[in-house]
TORKOL-4160 file (C-alpha; in steps of 0.2 Angstrom, whole numbers, padded with zeros to 4 digits, m for minus):
386
<pt num="1" X="m0112" Y="m0134" Z="m0151"/>
<pt num="2" X="m0104" Y="m0123" Z="m0139"/>
<pt num="3" X="m0088" Y="m0115" Z="m0147"/>
<pt num="4" X="m0075" Y="m0109" Z="m0137"/>
<pt num="5" X="m0069" Y="m0091" Z="m0136"/>
<pt num="6" X="m0054" Y="m0087" Z="m0147"/>
<pt num="7" X="m0038" Y="m0087" Z="m0137"/>
<pt num="8" X="m0032" Y="m0070" Z="m0137"/>
<pt num="9" X="m0015" Y="m0071" Z="m0147"/>
<pt num="10" X="0000" Y="m0061" Z="m0139"/>
<pt num="11" X="0005" Y="m0043" Z="m0148"/>
<pt num="12" X="0021" Y="m0044" Z="m0155"/>
<pt num="13" X="0034" Y="m0027" Z="m0156"/>
<pt num="14" X="0049" Y="m0028" Z="m0167"/>
<pt num="15" X="0061" Y="m0013" Z="m0161"/>
<pt num="16" X="0074" Y="m0006" Z="m0174"/>
<pt num="17" X="0085" Y="0005" Z="m0164"/>
<pt num="18" X="0099" Y="0014" Z="m0175"/>
<pt num="19" X="0114" Y="0003" Z="m0173"/>
<pt num="20" X="0126" Y="0016" Z="m0183"/>
<pt num="21" X="0133" Y="0025" Z="m0167"/>
<pt num="22" X="0134" Y="0022" Z="m0148"/>
<pt num="23" X="0121" Y="0011" Z="m0137"/>
<pt num="24" X="0110" Y="0025" Z="m0134"/>
<pt num="25" X="0096" Y="0021" Z="m0145"/>
<pt num="26" X="0097" Y="0002" Z="m0140"/>
<pt num="27" X="0097" Y="0007" Z="m0122"/>
<pt num="28" X="0081" Y="0018" Z="m0125"/>
<pt num="29" X="0071" Y="0004" Z="m0135"/>
<pt num="30" X="0076" Y="m0009" Z="m0121"/>
<pt num="31" X="0068" Y="0002" Z="m0109"/>
<pt num="32" X="0053" Y="0005" Z="m0118"/>
<pt num="33" X="0053" Y="m0015" Z="m0121"/>
<pt num="34" X="0054" Y="m0017" Z="m0102"/>
<pt num="35" X="0040" Y="m0005" Z="m0100"/>
<pt num="36" X="0029" Y="m0015" Z="m0113"/>
<pt num="37" X="0032" Y="m0030" Z="m0104"/>
<pt num="38" X="0027" Y="m0023" Z="m0086"/>
<pt num="39" X="0009" Y="m0015" Z="m0094"/>
<pt num="40" X="0007" Y="m0034" Z="m0104"/>
<pt num="41" X="0018" Y="m0047" Z="m0098"/>
<pt num="42" X="0011" Y="m0058" Z="m0113"/>
<pt num="43" X="0018" Y="m0046" Z="m0125"/>
<pt num="44" X="0033" Y="m0053" Z="m0137"/>
<pt num="45" X="0048" Y="m0041" Z="m0140"/>
<pt num="46" X="0060" Y="m0043" Z="m0154"/>
<pt num="47" X="0075" Y="m0033" Z="m0160"/>
<pt num="48" X="0082" Y="m0031" Z="m0178"/>
<pt num="49" X="0098" Y="m0022" Z="m0181"/>
<pt num="50" X="0102" Y="m0017" Z="m0199"/>
<pt num="51" X="0118" Y="m0024" Z="m0204"/>
<pt num="52" X="0122" Y="m0010" Z="m0217"/>
<pt num="53" X="0124" Y="0003" Z="m0204"/>
<pt num="54" X="0130" Y="m0009" Z="m0188"/>
<pt num="55" X="0143" Y="m0004" Z="m0176"/>
<pt num="56" X="0148" Y="m0024" Z="m0173"/>
<pt num="57" X="0148" Y="m0020" Z="m0154"/>
<pt num="58" X="0130" Y="m0017" Z="m0154"/>
<pt num="59" X="0126" Y="m0034" Z="m0158"/>
<pt num="60" X="0133" Y="m0040" Z="m0141"/>
<pt num="61" X="0125" Y="m0023" Z="m0131"/>
<pt num="62" X="0109" Y="m0028" Z="m0138"/>
<pt num="63" X="0111" Y="m0046" Z="m0130"/>
<pt num="64" X="0118" Y="m0041" Z="m0115"/>
<pt num="65" X="0101" Y="m0031" Z="m0113"/>
<pt num="66" X="0092" Y="m0047" Z="m0113"/>
<pt num="67" X="0088" Y="m0047" Z="m0133"/>
<pt num="68" X="0094" Y="m0059" Z="m0145"/>
<pt num="69" X="0093" Y="m0048" Z="m0160"/>
<pt num="70" X="0088" Y="m0051" Z="m0178"/>
<pt num="71" X="0100" Y="m0045" Z="m0192"/>
<pt num="72" X="0094" Y="m0035" Z="m0206"/>
<pt num="73" X="0106" Y="m0041" Z="m0220"/>
<pt num="74" X="0108" Y="m0032" Z="m0236"/>
<pt num="75" X="0095" Y="m0034" Z="m0248"/>
<pt num="76" X="0094" Y="m0037" Z="m0267"/>
<pt num="77" X="0077" Y="m0038" Z="m0277"/>
<pt num="78" X="0078" Y="m0056" Z="m0277"/>
<pt num="79" X="0082" Y="m0059" Z="m0259"/>
<pt num="80" X="0072" Y="m0043" Z="m0251"/>
<pt num="81" X="0056" Y="m0051" Z="m0247"/>
<pt num="82" X="0062" Y="m0064" Z="m0236"/>
<pt num="83" X="0075" Y="m0055" Z="m0228"/>
<pt num="84" X="0061" Y="m0043" Z="m0223"/>
<pt num="85" X="0047" Y="m0057" Z="m0219"/>
<pt num="86" X="0061" Y="m0065" Z="m0207"/>
<pt num="87" X="0063" Y="m0050" Z="m0198"/>
<pt num="88" X="0047" Y="m0042" Z="m0198"/>
<pt num="89" X="0034" Y="m0054" Z="m0203"/>
<pt num="90" X="0027" Y="m0057" Z="m0186"/>
<pt num="91" X="0025" Y="m0040" Z="m0181"/>
<pt num="92" X="0010" Y="m0030" Z="m0174"/>
<pt num="93" X="0020" Y="m0014" Z="m0172"/>
<pt num="94" X="0037" Y="m0010" Z="m0179"/>
<pt num="95" X="0045" Y="0004" Z="m0167"/>
<pt num="96" X="0060" Y="0012" Z="m0174"/>
<pt num="97" X="0072" Y="0024" Z="m0165"/>
<pt num="98" X="0079" Y="0035" Z="m0177"/>
<pt num="99" X="0079" Y="0021" Z="m0192"/>
<pt num="100" X="0064" Y="0028" Z="m0200"/>
<pt num="101" X="0074" Y="0025" Z="m0217"/>
<pt num="102" X="0068" Y="0007" Z="m0218"/>
<pt num="103" X="0049" Y="0013" Z="m0216"/>
<pt num="104" X="0048" Y="0008" Z="m0237"/>
<pt num="105" X="0051" Y="m0011" Z="m0231"/>
<pt num="106" X="0033" Y="m0009" Z="m0224"/>
<pt num="107" X="0024" Y="m0011" Z="m0240"/>
<pt num="108" X="0030" Y="m0031" Z="m0238"/>
<pt num="109" X="0021" Y="m0031" Z="m0220"/>
<pt num="110" X="0006" Y="m0021" Z="m0223"/>
<pt num="111" X="m0002" Y="m0029" Z="m0207"/>
<pt num="112" X="0011" Y="m0020" Z="m0195"/>
<pt num="113" X="0008" Y="m0003" Z="m0189"/>
<pt num="114" X="0024" Y="0008" Z="m0188"/>
<pt num="115" X="0029" Y="0021" Z="m0174"/>
<pt num="116" X="0045" Y="0032" Z="m0175"/>
<pt num="117" X="0054" Y="0037" Z="m0158"/>
<pt num="118" X="0062" Y="0054" Z="m0165"/>
<pt num="119" X="0078" Y="0063" Z="m0162"/>
<pt num="120" X="0082" Y="0081" Z="m0162"/>
<pt num="121" X="0087" Y="0086" Z="m0178"/>
<pt num="122" X="0105" Y="0086" Z="m0184"/>
<pt num="123" X="0102" Y="0095" Z="m0202"/>
<pt num="124" X="0086" Y="0098" Z="m0211"/>
<pt num="125" X="0080" Y="0079" Z="m0210"/>
<pt num="126" X="0064" Y="0083" Z="m0201"/>
<pt num="127" X="0059" Y="0093" Z="m0216"/>
<pt num="128" X="0065" Y="0081" Z="m0229"/>
<pt num="129" X="0059" Y="0066" Z="m0221"/>
<pt num="130" X="0041" Y="0072" Z="m0219"/>
<pt num="131" X="0034" Y="0059" Z="m0233"/>
<pt num="132" X="0041" Y="0045" Z="m0221"/>
<pt num="133" X="0033" Y="0051" Z="m0206"/>
<pt num="134" X="0016" Y="0054" Z="m0214"/>
<pt num="135" X="0014" Y="0036" Z="m0216"/>
<pt num="136" X="0017" Y="0032" Z="m0198"/>
<pt num="137" X="0005" Y="0028" Z="m0184"/>
<pt num="138" X="0012" Y="0039" Z="m0170"/>
<pt num="139" X="0029" Y="0050" Z="m0168"/>
<pt num="140" X="0036" Y="0051" Z="m0151"/>
<pt num="141" X="0045" Y="0065" Z="m0145"/>
<pt num="142" X="0057" Y="0060" Z="m0129"/>
<pt num="143" X="0062" Y="0075" Z="m0124"/>
<pt num="144" X="0059" Y="0087" Z="m0109"/>
<pt num="145" X="0047" Y="0104" Z="m0111"/>
<pt num="146" X="0063" Y="0114" Z="m0110"/>
<pt num="147" X="0072" Y="0108" Z="m0126"/>
<pt num="148" X="0055" Y="0113" Z="m0137"/>
<pt num="149" X="0049" Y="0106" Z="m0152"/>
<pt num="150" X="0054" Y="0109" Z="m0170"/>
<pt num="151" X="0041" Y="0118" Z="m0182"/>
<pt num="152" X="0045" Y="0105" Z="m0195"/>
<pt num="153" X="0032" Y="0094" Z="m0184"/>
<pt num="154" X="0016" Y="0105" Z="m0187"/>
<pt num="155" X="0009" Y="0096" Z="m0203"/>
<pt num="156" X="0010" Y="0079" Z="m0192"/>
<pt num="157" X="0005" Y="0087" Z="m0176"/>
<pt num="158" X="m0009" Y="0075" Z="m0172"/>
<pt num="159" X="0003" Y="0060" Z="m0173"/>
<pt num="160" X="0017" Y="0066" Z="m0161"/>
<pt num="161" X="0015" Y="0061" Z="m0145"/>
<pt num="162" X="0027" Y="0071" Z="m0132"/>
<pt num="163" X="0032" Y="0059" Z="m0117"/>
<pt num="164" X="0047" Y="0067" Z="m0111"/>
<pt num="165" X="0062" Y="0057" Z="m0108"/>
<pt num="166" X="0062" Y="0037" Z="m0106"/>
<pt num="167" X="0066" Y="0036" Z="m0088"/>
<pt num="168" X="0067" Y="0020" Z="m0077"/>
<pt num="169" X="0072" Y="0027" Z="m0060"/>
<pt num="170" X="0057" Y="0023" Z="m0050"/>
<pt num="171" X="0065" Y="0008" Z="m0042"/>
<pt num="172" X="0082" Y="0013" Z="m0041"/>
<pt num="173" X="0087" Y="0014" Z="m0022"/>
<pt num="174" X="0098" Y="0027" Z="m0014"/>
<pt num="175" X="0117" Y="0030" Z="m0015"/>
<pt num="176" X="0122" Y="0019" Z="m0001"/>
<pt num="177" X="0112" Y="0004" Z="m0008"/>
<pt num="178" X="0119" Y="0006" Z="m0025"/>
<pt num="179" X="0135" Y="0007" Z="m0019"/>
<pt num="180" X="0132" Y="m0010" Z="m0011"/>
<pt num="181" X="0126" Y="m0018" Z="m0027"/>
<pt num="182" X="0141" Y="m0014" Z="m0037"/>
<pt num="183" X="0153" Y="m0020" Z="m0023"/>
<pt num="184" X="0158" Y="m0003" Z="m0018"/>
<pt num="185" X="0161" Y="0004" Z="0002"/>
<pt num="186" X="0147" Y="0015" Z="0005"/>
<pt num="187" X="0156" Y="0031" Z="0009"/>
<pt num="188" X="0169" Y="0030" Z="m0005"/>
<pt num="189" X="0167" Y="0045" Z="m0018"/>
<pt num="190" X="0165" Y="0040" Z="m0037"/>
<pt num="191" X="0166" Y="0047" Z="m0055"/>
<pt num="192" X="0156" Y="0040" Z="m0069"/>
<pt num="193" X="0161" Y="0040" Z="m0087"/>
<pt num="194" X="0154" Y="0028" Z="m0101"/>
<pt num="195" X="0167" Y="0028" Z="m0116"/>
<pt num="196" X="0153" Y="0018" Z="m0126"/>
<pt num="197" X="0163" Y="0015" Z="m0140"/>
<pt num="198" X="0168" Y="0033" Z="m0142"/>
<pt num="199" X="0153" Y="0037" Z="m0154"/>
<pt num="200" X="0158" Y="0055" Z="m0157"/>
<pt num="201" X="0176" Y="0051" Z="m0163"/>
<pt num="202" X="0192" Y="0045" Z="m0154"/>
<pt num="203" X="0199" Y="0062" Z="m0154"/>
<pt num="204" X="0183" Y="0069" Z="m0142"/>
<pt num="205" X="0183" Y="0053" Z="m0132"/>
<pt num="206" X="0201" Y="0053" Z="m0128"/>
<pt num="207" X="0202" Y="0071" Z="m0124"/>
<pt num="208" X="0187" Y="0070" Z="m0111"/>
<pt num="209" X="0194" Y="0052" Z="m0104"/>
<pt num="210" X="0210" Y="0060" Z="m0102"/>
<pt num="211" X="0204" Y="0074" Z="m0093"/>
<pt num="212" X="0194" Y="0064" Z="m0080"/>
<pt num="213" X="0208" Y="0053" Z="m0077"/>
<pt num="214" X="0219" Y="0069" Z="m0076"/>
<pt num="215" X="0208" Y="0077" Z="m0063"/>
<pt num="216" X="0203" Y="0061" Z="m0054"/>
<pt num="217" X="0222" Y="0058" Z="m0051"/>
<pt num="218" X="0225" Y="0076" Z="m0045"/>
<pt num="219" X="0213" Y="0076" Z="m0034"/>
<pt num="220" X="0217" Y="0058" Z="m0024"/>
<pt num="221" X="0235" Y="0065" Z="m0023"/>
<pt num="222" X="0227" Y="0080" Z="m0014"/>
<pt num="223" X="0210" Y="0083" Z="m0006"/>
<pt num="224" X="0200" Y="0067" Z="m0011"/>
<pt num="225" X="0213" Y="0052" Z="m0009"/>
<pt num="226" X="0200" Y="0038" Z="m0009"/>
<pt num="227" X="0190" Y="0045" Z="m0025"/>
<pt num="228" X="0187" Y="0031" Z="m0039"/>
<pt num="229" X="0184" Y="0032" Z="m0058"/>
<pt num="230" X="0171" Y="0019" Z="m0065"/>
<pt num="231" X="0171" Y="0018" Z="m0083"/>
<pt num="232" X="0155" Y="0009" Z="m0092"/>
<pt num="233" X="0151" Y="0002" Z="m0107"/>
<pt num="234" X="0167" Y="m0002" Z="m0113"/>
<pt num="235" X="0165" Y="m0013" Z="m0127"/>
<pt num="236" X="0183" Y="m0018" Z="m0129"/>
<pt num="237" X="0197" Y="m0014" Z="m0116"/>
<pt num="238" X="0210" Y="m0011" Z="m0130"/>
<pt num="239" X="0200" Y="0005" Z="m0135"/>
<pt num="240" X="0208" Y="0011" Z="m0118"/>
<pt num="241" X="0226" Y="0009" Z="m0125"/>
<pt num="242" X="0235" Y="0023" Z="m0133"/>
<pt num="243" X="0226" Y="0038" Z="m0124"/>
<pt num="244" X="0238" Y="0051" Z="m0122"/>
<pt num="245" X="0236" Y="0056" Z="m0101"/>
<pt num="246" X="0231" Y="0038" Z="m0098"/>
<pt num="247" X="0241" Y="0024" Z="m0094"/>
<pt num="248" X="0239" Y="0009" Z="m0104"/>
<pt num="249" X="0239" Y="0000" Z="m0087"/>
<pt num="250" X="0226" Y="0006" Z="m0077"/>
<pt num="251" X="0227" Y="0008" Z="m0058"/>
<pt num="252" X="0217" Y="m0002" Z="m0046"/>
<pt num="253" X="0206" Y="0013" Z="m0043"/>
<pt num="254" X="0200" Y="0013" Z="m0060"/>
<pt num="255" X="0186" Y="0001" Z="m0063"/>
<pt num="256" X="0181" Y="m0006" Z="m0081"/>
<pt num="257" X="0164" Y="m0012" Z="m0084"/>
<pt num="258" X="0157" Y="m0017" Z="m0099"/>
<pt num="259" X="0140" Y="m0015" Z="m0106"/>
<pt num="260" X="0126" Y="m0017" Z="m0093"/>
<pt num="261" X="0107" Y="m0019" Z="m0093"/>
<pt num="262" X="0097" Y="m0001" Z="m0093"/>
<pt num="263" X="0094" Y="m0004" Z="m0074"/>
<pt num="264" X="0111" Y="m0009" Z="m0071"/>
<pt num="265" X="0117" Y="0007" Z="m0078"/>
<pt num="266" X="0106" Y="0016" Z="m0066"/>
<pt num="267" X="0112" Y="0009" Z="m0052"/>
<pt num="268" X="0131" Y="0015" Z="m0057"/>
<pt num="269" X="0123" Y="0032" Z="m0061"/>
<pt num="270" X="0115" Y="0033" Z="m0043"/>
<pt num="271" X="0130" Y="0027" Z="m0035"/>
<pt num="272" X="0142" Y="0041" Z="m0042"/>
<pt num="273" X="0144" Y="0058" Z="m0035"/>
<pt num="274" X="0148" Y="0064" Z="m0052"/>
<pt num="275" X="0141" Y="0059" Z="m0069"/>
<pt num="276" X="0152" Y="0064" Z="m0086"/>
<pt num="277" X="0140" Y="0064" Z="m0099"/>
<pt num="278" X="0138" Y="0067" Z="m0117"/>
<pt num="279" X="0124" Y="0061" Z="m0124"/>
<pt num="280" X="0105" Y="0065" Z="m0120"/>
<pt num="281" X="0101" Y="0049" Z="m0111"/>
<pt num="282" X="0115" Y="0049" Z="m0099"/>
<pt num="283" X="0110" Y="0069" Z="m0095"/>
<pt num="284" X="0092" Y="0063" Z="m0092"/>
<pt num="285" X="0096" Y="0048" Z="m0082"/>
<pt num="286" X="0109" Y="0055" Z="m0070"/>
<pt num="287" X="0096" Y="0072" Z="m0068"/>
<pt num="288" X="0082" Y="0062" Z="m0064"/>
<pt num="289" X="0092" Y="0052" Z="m0050"/>
<pt num="290" X="0100" Y="0068" Z="m0044"/>
<pt num="291" X="0117" Y="0065" Z="m0047"/>
<pt num="292" X="0129" Y="0078" Z="m0051"/>
<pt num="293" X="0132" Y="0082" Z="m0070"/>
<pt num="294" X="0147" Y="0089" Z="m0078"/>
<pt num="295" X="0141" Y="0090" Z="m0097"/>
<pt num="296" X="0153" Y="0088" Z="m0113"/>
<pt num="297" X="0140" Y="0087" Z="m0126"/>
<pt num="298" X="0144" Y="0077" Z="m0141"/>
<pt num="299" X="0143" Y="0086" Z="m0157"/>
<pt num="300" X="0127" Y="0082" Z="m0161"/>
<pt num="301" X="0111" Y="0094" Z="m0161"/>
<pt num="302" X="0100" Y="0086" Z="m0147"/>
<pt num="303" X="0115" Y="0084" Z="m0134"/>
<pt num="304" X="0120" Y="0102" Z="m0137"/>
<pt num="305" X="0103" Y="0110" Z="m0135"/>
<pt num="306" X="0099" Y="0100" Z="m0119"/>
<pt num="307" X="0117" Y="0103" Z="m0111"/>
<pt num="308" X="0115" Y="0122" Z="m0116"/>
<pt num="309" X="0097" Y="0122" Z="m0106"/>
<pt num="310" X="0104" Y="0113" Z="m0092"/>
<pt num="311" X="0119" Y="0126" Z="m0091"/>
<pt num="312" X="0106" Y="0140" Z="m0093"/>
<pt num="313" X="0096" Y="0136" Z="m0079"/>
<pt num="314" X="0112" Y="0134" Z="m0069"/>
<pt num="315" X="0106" Y="0113" Z="m0066"/>
<pt num="316" X="0124" Y="0106" Z="m0073"/>
<pt num="317" X="0142" Y="0111" Z="m0076"/>
<pt num="318" X="0143" Y="0113" Z="m0094"/>
<pt num="319" X="0161" Y="0112" Z="m0104"/>
<pt num="320" X="0165" Y="0115" Z="m0123"/>
<pt num="321" X="0178" Y="0101" Z="m0130"/>
<pt num="322" X="0190" Y="0115" Z="m0131"/>
<pt num="323" X="0187" Y="0119" Z="m0112"/>
<pt num="324" X="0190" Y="0102" Z="m0107"/>
<pt num="325" X="0206" Y="0098" Z="m0097"/>
<pt num="326" X="0213" Y="0089" Z="m0083"/>
<pt num="327" X="0214" Y="0106" Z="m0073"/>
<pt num="328" X="0195" Y="0112" Z="m0076"/>
<pt num="329" X="0190" Y="0097" Z="m0072"/>
<pt num="330" X="0198" Y="0096" Z="m0056"/>
<pt num="331" X="0190" Y="0112" Z="m0051"/>
<pt num="332" X="0173" Y="0104" Z="m0056"/>
<pt num="333" X="0174" Y="0090" Z="m0049"/>
<pt num="334" X="0180" Y="0097" Z="m0031"/>
<pt num="335" X="0167" Y="0110" Z="m0030"/>
<pt num="336" X="0153" Y="0095" Z="m0033"/>
<pt num="337" X="0162" Y="0086" Z="m0020"/>
<pt num="338" X="0162" Y="0099" Z="m0007"/>
<pt num="339" X="0142" Y="0097" Z="m0008"/>
<pt num="340" X="0133" Y="0111" Z="0002"/>
<pt num="341" X="0116" Y="0121" Z="m0003"/>
<pt num="342" X="0121" Y="0127" Z="m0020"/>
<pt num="343" X="0125" Y="0108" Z="m0025"/>
<pt num="344" X="0109" Y="0103" Z="m0018"/>
<pt num="345" X="0100" Y="0116" Z="m0026"/>
<pt num="346" X="0108" Y="0112" Z="m0043"/>
<pt num="347" X="0103" Y="0095" Z="m0044"/>
<pt num="348" X="0086" Y="0099" Z="m0039"/>
<pt num="349" X="0084" Y="0110" Z="m0055"/>
<pt num="350" X="0090" Y="0096" Z="m0065"/>
<pt num="351" X="0077" Y="0084" Z="m0058"/>
<pt num="352" X="0063" Y="0098" Z="m0062"/>
<pt num="353" X="0069" Y="0100" Z="m0079"/>
<pt num="354" X="0069" Y="0084" Z="m0084"/>
<pt num="355" X="0056" Y="0074" Z="m0076"/>
<pt num="356" X="0036" Y="0073" Z="m0081"/>
<pt num="357" X="0027" Y="0070" Z="m0098"/>
<pt num="358" X="0024" Y="0052" Z="m0094"/>
<pt num="359" X="0041" Y="0045" Z="m0101"/>
<pt num="360" X="0042" Y="0028" Z="m0105"/>
<pt num="361" X="0026" Y="0022" Z="m0099"/>
<pt num="362" X="0017" Y="0035" Z="m0109"/>
<pt num="363" X="0027" Y="0029" Z="m0125"/>
<pt num="364" X="0023" Y="0010" Z="m0120"/>
<pt num="365" X="0003" Y="0015" Z="m0119"/>
<pt num="366" X="0005" Y="0023" Z="m0137"/>
<pt num="367" X="0013" Y="0007" Z="m0143"/>
<pt num="368" X="m0001" Y="m0005" Z="m0135"/>
<pt num="369" X="m0016" Y="0007" Z="m0142"/>
<pt num="370" X="m0007" Y="0007" Z="m0159"/>
<pt num="371" X="m0007" Y="m0011" Z="m0158"/>
<pt num="372" X="m0023" Y="m0015" Z="m0152"/>
<pt num="373" X="m0030" Y="m0004" Z="m0166"/>
<pt num="374" X="m0020" Y="m0012" Z="m0179"/>
<pt num="375" X="m0023" Y="m0030" Z="m0173"/>
<pt num="376" X="m0043" Y="m0025" Z="m0175"/>
<pt num="377" X="m0041" Y="m0019" Z="m0193"/>
<pt num="378" X="m0031" Y="m0035" Z="m0200"/>
<pt num="379" X="m0035" Y="m0049" Z="m0188"/>
<pt num="380" X="m0031" Y="m0063" Z="m0200"/>
<pt num="381" X="m0016" Y="m0054" Z="m0210"/>
<pt num="382" X="m0002" Y="m0059" Z="m0198"/>
<pt num="383" X="0011" Y="m0071" Z="m0204"/>
<pt num="384" X="0022" Y="m0081" Z="m0192"/>
<pt num="385" X="0039" Y="m0084" Z="m0191"/>
<pt num="386" X="0048" Y="m0098" Z="m0184"/>
């Protein structure tokens, strides 16, 4: 009797992005999901959001990126097992993005491998979390070489993979084509800023947005009468009300957009003449697309380190929050819009500093390699969930 060869079952990867702040971690894991599906079209990708740390708009943000998230609800001793199985029971690999505090749940799904996407330390958490990282199959460091790597990784050096930033910029067309895609004239100058629910606090976000609005208003009244402002990832239009220096009823040259897919966000980034960036993902993407950057790093070590490095290499205009004002932004915007060889050289330096390292495709290969090893170790221990 001839037996048919067993069918190779699809790999299931469960992403667990940090969802306590803005959408950066969700966007990064969505980019990784896209890269995985390009390398293996049969792969299944699920998202889990921890409701105990959740900002509610991140549910919609995940859905808009093409994934209906499973919700990890609060657990008791009696409910824990069923909740964890519902969220992770079908996983071959669990990939957290700055959510490694959930690693103890792995004891309930021992068939699943665990990979962690790391963030530049805010305090001393890399040292304090070594017991968690020691139990993971791989650690992904998604920063360009100029940022460097903390010494705390030395005991786990064999697990760390330096991929560089997760960039999906290869298929983004030129600026004119991107402007056509978003329905705007190809010769119309644009400034882009993403409020993203003001993840660094309203005082920070309101000051930055008011300065941008004031600068664009001043330039429209003088040297750049057709300049427009794109606001991206506005999770609730009401969040733009009550900001000193910004009218509640915005003029038609301010275009308000909700959360979009990572690829659509790249289209807006390439379409812009200027991107005002606070977080590392936006800095990386704009630099990779050679869009001029004005940086106001949020109060996180990773953002401040990257902004400082780009500023020191004369690859971007960098501001502290204290120096942010309509007048200072107007001066910076006017110089960028004037163009010229110095501006071209600046964007070229930014590109060279963030590009390379394999990026999201390298990270996807790490995930697939770990998945194959894990499935070969425990072929019969996978639990299916409906």
